[in-house]
C-alpha positions, 0 to 999 in steps of 0.5 A: 382394903389390903394390908401390906408391909407398907401399910393399908392399900385401897383395893376394890374389885367387881365383876368377872372375866379378864382382870383389869387393874386401874391405877389413878393419877395424882390428886386422885383415888380409886373412886376416879374409875367409878364410871369406867368400872360401870362401863366394863362391869359386865365383861371384866373383873375390874380392880381399883386402887389408890397410889401412896398418899391418896385415898386410903393408901398409906404414904410409903415415901419420905422426904428423902425417898420419893422414888417411883419405886414406892408407888410401884411396890404398892401396885405390885401388891395389888397385882399379886393379890389378884392372883394372875396376869392382869391388864394394867391401866394407868392415868397421868402419873399412874401411867408412869407407875405402870411403865415402871412396872412393865420395865421392872418385869416383876409381876405378870402383865398382859397389856398396858393402857396409858391415859395421858401419861405425864412422860415429859422427860421424853420431850427432852430425849426427842429434842423437843426442848422448847416444849420440855422447858415450857413444862419445867417453867410451869412446874418450878413456878408451881412448886415455888408458889406453894413453898412461899404460901400460895395454898392454891398453887396447884391451880397453875398445874391443873390449868396447864394440864387441862386448860385455863379455867379447869381448876375453877371449874372443879366442884368445891369439894374437888378443888379442896381435895387438890389443895389438900393433896398438893404436898403429895403431888409435889412428891410425885413430881420429884419421883425422878422417873425418866425412862430412856426411849431405848428401854421403852423399846424393850416393852413388848406388851400390847400397849394402847396410849390415849391422849385428849384432843384438847390436852396440853401440847407437851402432853400430846407430843410426849404421848406421840413420842412414847407410842413410837418408842414402844415396840407394840404400841398404838396411839388414840386421841379422844375428841373433845377430851383433855387431861382429866378424861376419866371424869369427862369421857368415861364411856369412850375410855371404857370402850377403848380399854375393853376393846384393847383387852379383848383384842389382847386376850384373843391374840394371846389365846390364838398364839399359844405355844409350848415355847411361851405360855403367853405365845409370840409377842409375850416373851415373859409375863411382864412383857419385857425382853428376857 
């Protein structure tokens, strides 16, 4: 556990080697990475945390300030504590926080891995209006249902992201956690983070975007748009997976993350130059154009 000016922040690390910081999404905490950490343990130093309002990390937002900047500040504190450049991995809403950190350029990053990023705003920017409006309708129905007293309103969003019946398929403890964390998740959805495709093109970090074969169509399409908008990104699809793949496809995710990190490390070392401590393609430690 870290103590920051914003309060306590979940922090746990294991192993040795290149540092990977794992950022979970909404309705989740550092424990979501347990199986993936196990798959990475022998080759990497893995650091896990929780976003504000989840796990043991204090909620740093208010009803009048739900900006993604508050989540980013939390992950910045984690990265600074690690003591050097890191490979940043985010799932779902956590992937948006990772994008924000890469765009801000305030902490040293080596690579990005974005798993099922909920970057729905890209649909609108790319002219996929039907898919964008589909998401907006589900979001508004979910929020309205919660506001009028439906304690299981999150069922709408869970089933939308991962497929019909996904909420009921959760173990009872997991369903209760989702229900209890609904106010925090709605705050996540009101963060207002909607980067332009032009700004995303400035992220030069080696980036891997991962989507599930059975994820919601708007998620799959936005992942494709994101992979084409970023300057140095590749897209992978995991067969049989849907939105909550860290729980269902941890072995394959660990392999993809590990391979991406090792490839980045190899390129960084082979491309070292006096002009840049990170070599060509690493314009500055945050990976954005100076």
